[in-house]
N, C-alpha and C positions, 0 to 999 in steps of 0.2 A: 209820061214826065217820071225822071226819077226822084229820089229822096231830097237831094240836093237841090233842085230847083223849085220842088213843093216849099221846101223852109226856106227859099228866097222869096217866095208866093206868100209865106206867112209874115215875114220879115214887114212886105210892101202893106200887107193889110194891117197890120198892127202899126206902122209909120202914119199910114190913112188916118186909123183910130185918132193918133195921137195928135196929130195935124187939125182934124174937126173936133174933135173931143166928143166923140159918138163912139160907144161901144156896144154894136148890136150886131145881131144875125144877119141882118141884110146884107151887111158888107160882105160878109162869108159866102153868100149865096150868088152875090155881083162877082165875086172873085172866081167862083167854081164855075159859073157860067160863060165868064170871058175865055176862059181856056179851055181848046177843043180837046185836048188831049189827055185829060187827066184819067188815069185810072180811078176805080173804085178805092184801092189801096191807098193810094196819095190823097183822095178826096177826103176819106175819113181821117188822114193824119193832119189835114190841114183842118178841117173842121175842128180834130180834137184839140190841136195845138192852139188855136186862137180862142176856143171855148175855153178852155184850161188856163190862158193866159186872163183874159177878160173876168172869168169867175175867182181867179186869186192875183188879181193885180194890186190890190191894197198890201197883202203880203209880200208879192216880188217886189214891187216898189220900196217897200221896206228893207227889205233886203239888200236891193242896190243901195238905198242910203247908207244902209250900216258898215257896207263894203268900200264904196266908194267916198271913202275919207276927205272932209273937205269941199266934198262937193255938193249940191242941192240937185235934185231933180230937174228943175227950171234951168239949171248951167249947163248940163250934160247935153249935148247934141240930139235932137230928136232922132235922128238915123241911129245913133250908137243908144239911146234909150229903147228903142225899138229891137235893135237886136238886142240888148242885154235882156228886156224882157222875153223875149222868145228864148234866148237860150236857159234863161231861169226857168221857164214854164216845163221845159225840158228836162233839166236837170232836178227841178225838185219834185214833179208831178206826173211826169211819164217814166213809166218804170222799164220800160224797154229799150230805151235810149241810151247807152253808156254814158257817164257826164264826159269823158274825153271828146266823144265824137261832138257833142254839143259846144262845145268849148273851141274844137278845131274849126266847126263850121262857123262859130261866130265868129271867129278871129278871119276866117276868108270870105266873110261877108262884109267886115269892117275894111277888108283892103279892098273890095271891090267898089263900096259906096260909101266911105268914108275917108278921113285922113290918115296919114301915116302913123301919128301919134295914137290914133284911136284903137290901133292894132293892140298897143301895148295897152292900154288904158283896160280896154275890154277883158282880156287875157288877164290882166293884173286882178282883176275884180273877180272874174270867174274863179282863179285858181285859188286866188286867197277864201272864198266860200266855201268851194268844195272842200279845202284843208280845215279850216276852222270850224265847219259844220258836221264836220266828221263823214261827209256823204262817200260811200264806199262802192256805189253804183258803177260796176266796171266790168268790161269784159276783158 
């Protein structure tokens, strides 16, 4: 399993947490046990991203609300919200992932799992956040 597929699995897990309104370690274990070909490096990434997302969910959601002008979290499609939460967890809390990679991958996930307008919406929020918050983490 490559990083792109691991990121997709993270998004699905975060989406499931949103739908069930449950954020716990059991879900991570369930996702990891269902996938047969997860290398330890990717399993560590998945555990790390989901844990960071859950641990910092309040801050992540605050940032989404700050930059999704005119939108509340309840109005954002759950799949788009899961993609944004994943991307922000990477951008804000995971040092070894350049922000442009997180943004590009979020847009690709939106293309695959959401509507055409979502790609612009997600790209706009993440781009604005990186610019306004002065995030410099890039390669």
